[in-house]
C-alpha positions in Angstrom: 122.5 42.8 4.6 124.2 39.8 6.1 127.3 41.8 6.9 125.3 44.3 8.8 123.6 41.5 10.7 126.9 40.0 11.6 128.2 43.4 12.8 125.2 43.8 15.1 125.7 40.2 16.4 129.4 40.9 17.1 128.6 44.1 18.9 126.2 42.2 21.2 128.6 39.4 21.8 131.5 41.7 22.6 129.4 43.3 25.5 128.9 40.0 27.4 132.4 39.8 29.1 132.2 43.4 30.2 128.6 43.1 31.5 129.4 40.0 33.5 132.4 41.8 35.2 130.1 44.8 36.0 127.4 42.5 37.5 130.0 40.5 39.5 131.6 43.6 40.9 128.4 45.3 41.8 126.3 42.5 43.3 128.8 39.9 44.7 130.5 40.6 48.1 134.2 41.2 48.1 135.1 38.0 49.8 133.3 35.8 47.2 134.1 37.9 44.1 137.1 35.9 42.9 135.2 32.6 42.9 132.3 34.3 41.1 134.5 35.7 38.5 136.2 32.4 37.9 132.9 30.6 37.6 131.4 33.2 35.2 134.5 33.8 33.0 135.8 30.2 32.5 132.9 29.2 30.3 133.2 32.4 28.3 136.9 31.7 27.6 136.1 28.1 26.6 133.5 29.3 24.1 135.8 31.9 22.6 138.5 29.3 22.2 136.3 26.5 20.8 134.3 28.8 18.6 137.2 29.5 16.2 137.9 25.8 15.7 134.3 24.7 15.3 133.4 27.3 12.6 133.2 25.8 9.1 
């Protein structure tokens, strides 16, 4: 049961970077897109890198 719950959790978490790129490309004007991607993706990368070291 726990393994199934973790798989569902991982599937949801793996969708976040893709969805943020789709939202950025669809709703942000071209001249501001680079800045928006930088602001939305840098916290995600920080969480991915720090999550591995903070796990027990």
